[in-house]
VOROVO-712822 format. One line per field, with one value per residue (C-alpha): x, y, z; chain; residue in three letters. Coordinates in Angstrom, 3 decimals. Example, Ala and Ser with C-alpha at 12.3 -4.5 7.8 and 13.67 -1.06 7.14 Angstrom:
<rs>
u <- [12.300; 13.670];
v <- [-4.500; -1.060];
w <- [7.800; 7.140];
cadena <- [A; A];
residuo <- [ALA; SER];
</rs>
This chain:
<rs>
u <- [49.723; 53.373; 53.933; 50.883; 52.184; 55.609; 54.062; 52.018; 55.098; 57.150; 54.456; 54.333; 58.129; 58.235; 55.620; 57.450; 60.705; 59.588; 56.204; 56.392; 56.768; 53.962; 51.328; 52.684; 52.605; 49.021; 47.825; 49.332; 48.803; 45.145; 43.729; 46.035; 44.873; 41.237; 41.677; 43.409; 40.707; 37.923; 39.633; 39.811; 36.127; 34.954; 36.194; 35.981; 32.302; 31.492; 33.047; 31.327; 27.881; 28.610; 29.817; 26.428; 24.264; 21.967; 22.696; 25.841; 27.651; 30.794; 31.201; 30.392; 32.954; 35.586; 34.690; 34.885; 38.186; 39.658; 39.036; 41.208; 44.395; 42.512; 41.351; 44.934; 46.203; 43.566; 44.596; 48.259; 47.611; 45.734; 48.754; 51.089; 49.366; 48.157; 51.101; 53.512; 52.123; 50.742; 54.154; 55.404; 52.365; 53.087; 56.657; 55.482; 52.908; 55.646; 57.549; 54.411; 54.372; 50.665; 50.416; 53.030; 51.130; 47.941; 49.774; 50.756; 47.180; 45.807; 48.238; 47.278; 43.634; 44.666; 46.645; 43.822; 41.320; 43.650; 44.313; 40.557; 39.901; 42.822; 42.148; 38.398; 38.783; 41.679; 40.200; 36.695; 38.109; 40.350; 38.488; 37.650; 41.185; 42.595; 40.213; 41.017; 44.714; 44.016; 42.470; 38.842; 37.197; 34.131; 32.093; 33.293; 33.888; 30.272; 30.454; 33.889; 32.662; 29.477; 31.395; 34.345; 32.253; 30.227; 33.228; 35.220; 32.463; 33.096; 36.896; 36.927; 35.232; 37.787; 40.678; 39.432; 38.303; 41.552; 44.055; 42.836; 42.131; 45.885; 45.828; 43.409; 45.762; 48.671; 47.043; 46.886; 43.150; 43.438; 39.958; 38.313; 40.388; 39.261; 35.649; 35.690; 36.683; 34.230; 31.266; 31.876; 32.543; 29.406; 27.283; 28.706; 27.815; 24.245; 23.768; 25.322; 22.492; 19.870; 21.207; 22.393; 19.430; 16.493; 16.742; 17.956; 20.907; 23.488; 27.068; 25.993; 24.407; 27.682; 29.498; 26.821; 26.954; 30.714; 30.876; 27.977; 29.763; 33.008; 31.118; 29.882; 33.407; 34.794; 32.169; 33.011; 36.749; 36.349; 33.907; 36.350; 39.281; 37.293; 35.967; 37.337; 38.047; 40.890; 44.310; 44.971; 42.204; 41.560; 41.715; 40.840; 43.888; 46.261; 44.588; 46.457; 49.565; 52.960; 55.903; 58.127; 55.413; 54.400; 58.056; 58.300; 55.113; 56.340; 59.725; 58.065; 55.043; 56.888; 57.591; 53.979; 52.930; 55.384; 54.227; 50.572; 51.039; 53.308; 50.542; 48.314; 51.120; 51.282; 47.532; 47.641; 50.407; 48.685; 45.272; 46.713; 48.587; 45.565; 43.381; 45.928; 46.663; 43.386; 40.433; 37.712; 37.367; 41.038; 40.821; 37.869; 40.077; 42.490; 39.651; 39.055; 42.750; 43.484; 40.692; 41.894; 45.449; 44.189; 42.363; 45.631; 48.196; 46.242; 45.938; 49.641; 50.497; 48.408; 50.579; 53.792; 52.447; 51.561; 55.028; 56.967; 56.957; 58.261; 61.191; 61.970; 61.771; 63.945; 66.454; 66.767; 67.102; 69.856; 67.812; 68.935; 67.628; 64.104; 64.519; 65.542; 62.724; 60.090; 61.454; 61.379; 57.816; 56.653; 58.118; 56.734; 53.220; 53.430; 54.716; 52.043; 49.372; 50.517; 51.009; 47.467; 45.636; 47.538; 47.533; 43.732; 44.005; 46.440; 44.652; 41.017; 40.612; 36.861; 36.406; 37.598; 36.276; 32.653; 32.590; 32.880; 30.958; 28.510; 29.436; 30.759; 33.144; 34.774; 34.876; 36.553; 39.217; 39.991; 40.279; 42.669; 45.040; 44.795; 47.110; 49.814; 49.347; 49.409; 52.148; 54.808; 52.553; 52.670; 56.119; 55.561; 55.236; 59.025; 59.499; 56.909; 58.558; 62.057; 60.874; 59.161; 62.245; 64.453; 62.046; 61.951; 65.756; 65.854; 66.748; 63.885; 65.777; 66.383; 62.730; 61.572; 64.016; 62.581; 59.036; 60.073; 62.151; 59.142; 56.675; 58.613; 61.989; 60.794; 57.036; 56.315; 59.154; 58.352; 54.661; 55.664; 58.310; 56.843; 53.674; 55.801; 57.061; 54.293; 51.159; 48.589; 49.670; 53.026; 51.334; 50.093; 53.476; 55.242; 53.776; 55.317; 58.586; 58.816; 57.743; 60.301; 63.103; 62.191; 61.974; 65.374; 67.044; 65.345; 66.582; 70.150; 70.026; 68.616; 71.226; 74.102; 72.653; 70.479; 73.043; 75.657; 73.300; 72.372; 75.994; 77.117; 74.257; 75.181; 78.795; 77.734; 75.448; 78.333; 80.553; 77.865; 77.528];
v <- [267.148; 266.288; 269.493; 268.702; 265.197; 266.599; 269.085; 266.364; 264.148; 266.995; 267.725; 264.076; 263.866; 266.966; 265.509; 262.188; 263.975; 266.907; 266.339; 265.481; 261.706; 261.120; 262.874; 261.369; 257.816; 258.205; 259.641; 256.746; 253.870; 254.408; 253.842; 250.859; 249.312; 249.913; 248.211; 245.209; 244.757; 245.044; 242.503; 239.860; 240.227; 237.817; 234.599; 235.827; 236.771; 233.422; 231.553; 233.657; 232.959; 229.304; 228.692; 229.813; 227.505; 225.668; 221.988; 221.548; 224.894; 223.558; 220.661; 222.891; 225.453; 222.721; 221.598; 225.111; 225.681; 222.734; 224.584; 227.541; 226.273; 226.136; 229.716; 230.754; 229.050; 230.883; 234.163; 233.370; 233.167; 236.477; 238.017; 236.511; 238.331; 241.422; 242.309; 241.078; 243.328; 246.441; 247.864; 247.343; 249.198; 252.073; 252.296; 252.434; 255.117; 257.127; 256.976; 258.074; 254.670; 253.993; 251.450; 249.296; 249.654; 248.498; 245.494; 244.508; 245.001; 242.974; 240.117; 240.136; 239.688; 236.795; 235.145; 235.536; 233.950; 231.003; 230.592; 230.595; 227.754; 225.620; 226.152; 225.585; 222.436; 221.001; 221.469; 220.346; 217.097; 216.307; 218.139; 215.100; 213.640; 217.154; 218.014; 214.780; 215.629; 219.082; 217.588; 216.722; 213.702; 211.637; 213.923; 217.228; 216.334; 217.021; 220.630; 221.169; 219.896; 221.964; 225.178; 224.697; 223.397; 226.592; 228.791; 227.257; 228.081; 231.734; 231.491; 233.749; 236.506; 236.188; 236.281; 239.371; 241.267; 240.743; 240.565; 243.587; 245.868; 246.427; 248.207; 250.768; 251.421; 251.620; 254.681; 256.456; 255.805; 254.283; 255.421; 253.703; 250.567; 250.499; 251.119; 248.105; 245.903; 247.612; 247.033; 243.287; 242.975; 244.870; 242.885; 239.652; 240.689; 241.419; 238.296; 235.770; 235.708; 235.855; 232.811; 230.860; 231.351; 232.983; 230.685; 227.735; 227.063; 226.636; 226.284; 226.488; 229.857; 231.219; 230.166; 231.676; 234.956; 235.087; 234.469; 236.844; 239.544; 238.865; 239.000; 242.498; 243.568; 242.085; 243.877; 247.162; 246.728; 245.669; 248.488; 251.064; 249.625; 249.788; 253.313; 256.726; 257.365; 254.846; 256.056; 252.632; 250.379; 246.732; 246.226; 242.943; 242.988; 242.888; 239.988; 237.507; 236.508; 237.810; 235.688; 238.665; 240.510; 237.410; 236.843; 240.318; 239.778; 236.382; 237.729; 240.214; 238.086; 235.043; 236.683; 237.522; 234.154; 232.373; 234.376; 233.457; 229.826; 228.947; 230.085; 227.357; 224.829; 225.766; 225.311; 221.947; 220.716; 221.908; 220.514; 217.139; 216.892; 217.952; 215.401; 212.655; 213.403; 214.993; 214.689; 216.951; 219.061; 220.035; 220.814; 223.025; 225.034; 225.716; 227.120; 229.664; 230.293; 230.931; 233.481; 235.253; 235.249; 237.190; 239.658; 240.329; 240.379; 241.987; 245.445; 245.359; 244.503; 247.493; 249.709; 248.405; 248.844; 252.432; 253.207; 251.416; 254.312; 256.678; 254.376; 253.780; 257.421; 258.775; 255.947; 256.828; 260.512; 259.747; 261.094; 258.421; 260.219; 260.121; 256.443; 255.682; 257.830; 256.155; 252.714; 253.363; 254.679; 251.810; 249.108; 250.837; 250.944; 247.380; 245.994; 247.858; 246.460; 242.839; 243.142; 244.439; 242.236; 239.023; 239.871; 239.702; 236.224; 235.148; 236.562; 236.838; 234.202; 233.909; 237.407; 236.129; 232.569; 233.495; 235.377; 232.084; 229.456; 228.884; 225.218; 224.840; 221.967; 223.853; 227.096; 225.397; 223.650; 226.724; 228.912; 226.318; 226.222; 229.846; 231.357; 228.870; 229.386; 233.196; 233.748; 234.390; 236.637; 239.228; 240.333; 239.565; 243.264; 243.515; 240.981; 242.589; 245.974; 244.674; 242.573; 245.578; 247.719; 245.182; 245.238; 249.052; 249.232; 247.003; 243.824; 241.733; 238.437; 238.998; 239.953; 236.797; 234.675; 236.040; 235.172; 231.665; 231.250; 231.486; 229.413; 226.927; 226.505; 226.577; 226.153; 223.254; 220.984; 221.871; 221.091; 217.642; 216.879; 218.377; 216.226; 213.063; 214.019; 216.283; 214.882; 217.150; 220.161; 220.016; 221.343; 224.418; 224.928; 224.855; 228.284; 230.268; 228.355; 229.367; 232.941; 233.579; 231.980; 233.885; 237.244; 236.659; 235.791; 238.750; 241.236; 239.907; 240.114; 243.614; 244.901; 243.801; 244.074; 247.192; 249.112; 248.407; 249.449; 252.725; 253.494; 252.965; 255.103; 257.874; 257.820; 257.938; 260.855; 262.746; 262.072; 263.311; 266.484];
w <- [132.410; 132.949; 134.948; 137.067; 137.783; 138.665; 141.064; 142.751; 143.057; 144.482; 147.042; 148.114; 148.278; 150.454; 152.755; 153.178; 153.845; 156.007; 157.674; 161.415; 161.663; 164.147; 162.054; 158.826; 160.175; 161.388; 158.063; 156.074; 158.501; 159.435; 155.888; 155.472; 158.751; 157.807; 154.437; 156.028; 158.649; 156.080; 153.822; 156.540; 157.472; 154.772; 156.375; 159.966; 159.678; 158.042; 160.946; 163.585; 162.103; 161.350; 164.899; 166.216; 164.065; 166.473; 166.957; 164.900; 164.840; 166.529; 164.085; 161.108; 162.306; 162.435; 158.908; 157.489; 159.316; 157.426; 154.141; 155.209; 153.466; 150.157; 150.619; 151.328; 148.153; 146.106; 147.764; 147.046; 143.303; 143.460; 145.187; 142.587; 139.723; 141.556; 143.788; 141.145; 138.414; 140.119; 141.149; 137.578; 136.239; 138.635; 137.358; 133.748; 134.592; 136.256; 132.967; 131.074; 129.343; 129.802; 127.014; 128.740; 132.009; 130.284; 128.843; 132.393; 133.605; 130.685; 131.264; 134.938; 133.935; 131.685; 134.475; 136.989; 134.576; 133.929; 137.660; 138.296; 135.852; 137.062; 140.783; 140.470; 138.397; 140.384; 143.832; 142.779; 141.391; 144.355; 147.135; 149.297; 149.606; 149.924; 152.773; 154.601; 154.243; 155.677; 158.842; 158.013; 159.647; 158.788; 161.044; 159.556; 155.893; 154.895; 156.102; 154.617; 151.235; 151.337; 151.977; 149.631; 146.686; 146.513; 147.306; 144.440; 141.978; 142.824; 142.567; 139.522; 141.539; 144.334; 141.880; 140.057; 143.167; 145.088; 142.247; 140.279; 143.237; 143.570; 140.200; 141.608; 144.536; 142.091; 140.523; 143.875; 144.320; 147.791; 148.795; 145.809; 146.416; 150.052; 149.016; 146.686; 149.630; 151.978; 149.629; 149.544; 153.278; 154.312; 151.850; 153.255; 156.803; 155.678; 153.542; 155.970; 158.553; 155.794; 153.939; 156.992; 159.340; 157.515; 154.471; 156.573; 154.241; 157.013; 155.819; 152.173; 152.924; 154.284; 151.126; 148.879; 150.799; 150.386; 146.639; 145.934; 147.931; 146.086; 142.784; 143.607; 144.569; 141.362; 139.281; 141.017; 140.379; 136.733; 136.054; 137.416; 135.471; 132.238; 132.834; 131.916; 135.605; 135.484; 134.320; 132.811; 131.525; 130.844; 127.076; 125.390; 123.105; 126.089; 127.934; 125.721; 127.671; 126.630; 127.757; 128.593; 130.513; 132.461; 133.327; 134.870; 136.873; 138.069; 139.191; 141.515; 142.434; 143.742; 147.117; 148.099; 146.674; 148.961; 151.973; 151.400; 150.389; 153.328; 155.677; 154.263; 154.750; 158.432; 158.899; 157.104; 159.408; 162.567; 161.602; 160.623; 163.935; 165.978; 164.194; 164.849; 168.498; 169.595; 167.213; 165.843; 168.974; 168.836; 165.118; 166.034; 168.390; 165.534; 163.412; 166.177; 166.887; 163.205; 163.032; 166.172; 164.835; 161.832; 164.077; 165.922; 163.110; 160.261; 161.913; 162.755; 159.155; 158.134; 160.332; 158.767; 155.234; 156.018; 157.388; 154.646; 152.099; 154.797; 155.503; 151.832; 150.763; 153.561; 153.151; 149.481; 150.377; 152.882; 155.808; 158.240; 161.337; 159.902; 159.010; 162.591; 163.975; 161.816; 162.686; 166.431; 166.280; 164.079; 166.318; 169.426; 167.942; 166.585; 169.883; 171.841; 169.502; 169.793; 173.554; 173.919; 171.402; 172.143; 175.867; 175.805; 174.260; 176.981; 180.040; 178.869; 176.108; 176.571; 175.111; 171.745; 171.910; 172.564; 169.269; 167.387; 169.351; 172.195; 172.702; 176.267; 175.491; 172.608; 174.606; 177.580; 175.482; 173.374; 176.486; 177.912; 174.933; 173.785; 176.448; 175.452; 171.726; 171.795; 174.369; 171.719; 169.619; 172.419; 171.187; 167.508; 166.726; 166.964; 164.164; 161.899; 162.380; 161.638; 158.706; 157.102; 157.647; 155.879; 152.937; 152.968; 152.855; 149.787; 151.695; 150.289; 150.635; 154.353; 154.825; 153.054; 155.086; 158.341; 157.279; 156.190; 159.355; 161.641; 159.649; 157.515; 159.177; 162.810; 163.298; 160.947; 162.196; 165.818; 165.284; 164.011; 166.664; 169.866; 170.071; 169.938; 173.406; 174.776; 173.202; 171.602; 173.708; 171.938; 168.793; 170.627; 172.321; 168.958; 168.113; 171.010; 170.675; 167.019; 167.800; 170.543; 168.529; 165.382; 167.177; 168.791; 165.469; 163.788; 166.384; 166.114; 162.304; 162.471; 164.908; 162.713; 159.199; 159.351; 161.362; 158.690; 155.871; 157.559; 158.440; 154.837; 153.550; 155.976; 154.766; 151.127; 151.886; 153.514; 150.510; 148.127; 150.151];
cadena <- [A; A; A; A; A; A; A; A; A; A; A; A; A; A; A; A; A; A; A; A; A; A; A; A; A; A; A; A; A; A; A; A; A; A; A; A; A; A; A; A; A; A; A; A; A; A; A; A; A; A; A; A; A; A; A; A; A; A; A; A; A; A; A; A; A; A; A; A; A; A; A; A; A; A; A; A; A; A; A; A; A; A; A; A; A; A; A; A; A; A; A; A; A; A; A; A; A; A; A; A; A; A; A; A; A; A; A; A; A; A; A; A; A; A; A; A; A; A; A; A; A; A; A; A; A; A; A; A; A; A; A; A; A; A; A; A; A; A; A; A; A; A; A; A; A; A; A; A; A; A; A; A; A; A; A; A; A; A; A; A; A; A; A; A; A; A; A; A; A; A; A; A; A; A; A; A; A; A; A; A; A; A; A; A; A; A; A; A; A; A; A; A; A; A; A; A; A; A; A; A; A; A; A; A; A; A; A; A; A; A; A; A; A; A; A; A; A; A; A; A; A; A; A; A; A; A; A; A; A; A; A; A; A; A; A; A; A; A; A; A; A; A; A; A; A; A; A; A; A; A; A; A; A; A; A; A; A; A; A; A; A; A; A; A; A; A; A; A; A; A; A; A; A; A; A; A; A; A; A; A; A; A; A; A; A; A; A; A; A; A; A; A; A; A; A; A; A; A; A; A; A; A; A; A; A; A; A; A; A; A; A; A; A; A; A; A; A; A; A; A; A; A; A; A; A; A; A; A; A; A; A; A; A; A; A; A; A; A; A; A; A; A; A; A; A; A; A; A; A; A; A; A; A; A; A; A; A; A; A; A; A; A; A; A; A; A; A; A; A; A; A; A; A; A; A; A; A; A; A; A; A; A; A; A; A; A; A; A; A; A; A; A; A; A; A; A; A; A; A; A; A; A; A; A; A; A; A; A; A; A; A; A; A; A; A; A; A; A; A; A; A; A; A; A; A; A; A; A; A; A; A; A; A; A; A; A; A; A; A; A; A; A; A; A; A; A; A; A; A; A; A; A; A; A; A; A; A; A; A; A; A; A; A; A; A];
residuo <- [MET; ILE; GLU; GLU; ARG; ALA; ALA; ASP; THR; SER; LYS; GLN; ASP; GLU; ARG; LEU; GLY; THR; GLU; PRO; LEU; GLY; ARG; LEU; ILE; VAL; SER; LEU; ALA; VAL; PRO; SER; VAL; ALA; ALA; GLN; ILE; ILE; ASN; VAL; LEU; TYR; ASN; ILE; VAL; ASP; ARG; ILE; TYR; ILE; GLY; HIS; ILE; ALA; GLY; TYR; GLY; ASP; VAL; ALA; LEU; THR; GLY; VAL; GLY; VAL; THR; PHE; PRO; ILE; LEU; MET; VAL; ILE; ALA; ALA; PHE; SER; ALA; PHE; ALA; GLY; MET; GLY; GLY; ALA; PRO; LEU; ALA; SER; ILE; GLU; MET; GLY; LYS; ASN; ARG; TYR; GLU; GLU; ALA; GLU; LYS; ILE; LEU; GLY; ASN; CYS; VAL; GLY; LEU; LEU; LEU; ILE; PHE; SER; VAL; VAL; LEU; THR; GLY; GLY; PHE; LEU; ILE; PHE; LYS; ARG; PRO; VAL; LEU; TYR; THR; PHE; GLY; ALA; SER; ASN; ALA; THR; ILE; VAL; TYR; ALA; GLU; GLU; TYR; ILE; THR; ILE; TYR; LEU; ILE; GLY; THR; VAL; PHE; VAL; GLN; LEU; ALA; VAL; GLY; LEU; ASN; THR; TYR; ILE; SER; ALA; GLN; GLY; ASN; ALA; ARG; ILE; ALA; MET; LEU; SER; VAL; LEU; ILE; GLY; ALA; VAL; LEU; ASN; ILE; ILE; LEU; ASP; PRO; ILE; PHE; ILE; PHE; ALA; PHE; GLY; MET; GLY; VAL; LYS; GLY; ALA; ALA; PHE; ALA; THR; ILE; LEU; SER; GLN; ALA; VAL; SER; ALA; ALA; TRP; VAL; VAL; ARG; PHE; LEU; THR; SER; LYS; LYS; SER; VAL; ILE; ARG; ILE; ARG; ARG; LYS; TYR; ILE; LYS; LEU; ASN; LYS; LYS; THR; VAL; GLY; LYS; ILE; ALA; ALA; LEU; GLY; VAL; SER; PRO; PHE; ALA; MET; GLN; SER; THR; GLU; SER; LEU; VAL; VAL; ILE; THR; LEU; ASN; ALA; GLY; LEU; GLN; ARG; TYR; GLY; GLY; ASP; LEU; TYR; VAL; GLY; THR; MET; SER; ILE; LEU; THR; SER; ILE; MET; GLN; LEU; ILE; THR; ILE; PRO; VAL; GLN; GLY; ILE; THR; GLN; GLY; VAL; GLN; PRO; ILE; LEU; SER; TYR; ASN; PHE; GLY; ALA; GLY; LYS; ILE; ASP; ARG; VAL; LYS; GLY; ALA; PHE; VAL; ARG; MET; VAL; ALA; VAL; CYS; LEU; THR; ALA; THR; LEU; LEU; LEU; ALA; GLY; ILE; ALA; VAL; PHE; PHE; PRO; GLN; ILE; TYR; VAL; GLN; LEU; PHE; THR; ASP; LYS; LYS; GLU; LEU; ILE; ASP; LEU; THR; CYS; GLN; VAL; MET; PRO; VAL; TYR; PHE; MET; GLY; ILE; THR; ILE; PHE; GLY; ILE; GLN; LEU; GLY; CYS; GLN; THR; THR; PHE; LEU; SER; LEU; GLY; GLU; ALA; LYS; VAL; SER; LEU; PHE; ILE; ALA; LEU; LEU; ARG; LYS; VAL; ILE; LEU; LEU; ILE; PRO; MET; ALA; VAL; ILE; PHE; PRO; LYS; PHE; MET; GLY; VAL; MET; GLY; ILE; TYR; ARG; ALA; GLU; PRO; ALA; ALA; ASP; PHE; THR; SER; VAL; THR; VAL; THR; VAL; ILE; LEU; PHE; ILE; PHE; THR; ALA; LYS; LYS; ILE; LEU; ARG; ASN; THR; GLY; LYS; ASN; ASP; MET; ILE; ASN; LYS];
</rs>
């Protein structure tokens, strides 16, 4: 068994270090992009159907959009346990310490169950003031409450489906991990129109469809992780939390948690400003813009995740030319993708907008503000490429700083300050201002920092030779 594992590892190492970069990048990035797109379908599909409910679709879409920060917080806790523990489990499996890996998996299950209880109870108790803080109005609060109340009941399914799926990927079963997401997404697409329109449940139907789909995904994931097909399994004795194990998970999980949770903070700030300076119609545009932002950035993030192991492996092997080659190709693909996808939003906004609503007033306003809002995203592929490269080279702190720079350091203050001088349009203009500034700072950091890292690695490699 050990010899077989060694042979498989050697084969993979050889592939990462010798296979032509173009073919290698495609083979790793395509499944990653597919998984990312499938994963984002849940909320996007809900909004598309809700926006087309006859009579009140535009108001309902605005109400559901207000709940987005809560969904992001729930996802952040899933990432904390899942992305914090799965890499540790992989390391233990690589050392043939499967019992330790199962302890990590069990503690992750324990954390996710605790998170589910706390998040469900907390948000159900304080949902109304929280939703008003997030940008709800007297006209939209009823739809926001209808959606989030049902969604919160299924929090445990979301936590288990998302948080535990990373442990399937950690075993090298990327196809099964993608299938678990695909099953839920397809079911959601099928159930949404049935519950929303056929059963006449409206917004409640969308929420029911989502949690039922997540329940099926969760059942699929748990069943696999308790079966003989799984290298490591969920065992009841390890679900009880161990302070040391939880500490290890937390140390690694705080970064993805911060990335997810700050996204909700951005949406809260933007919605609150739009409600104050514009009203419900403007908050409705942000529901659409947020969804389109996901459609643009998620595929690009899939590309970077696929390329990351190529960068890391060849950096560790001292093959700097392959690191540079992979980086150049990744940035070129990412920039092309954002130029194309965001360019459509800038020059042909109606193509995106009509997916989410048929209300002329909302369509007209969103088409008016979308070119301004997405102008900076056209070059955002550069930042994503550089940020991923920093992470791949072991510069996690720099990578985290870049992410926080755009959203927390720049965008949130700008979204508060700009409308004081420009009115409601200042909120939309804050996005491109933050994007252009962040990309510029990122490129400068990369030129000086990454170049130094690669040069030092090249010298060390020459010395070792």
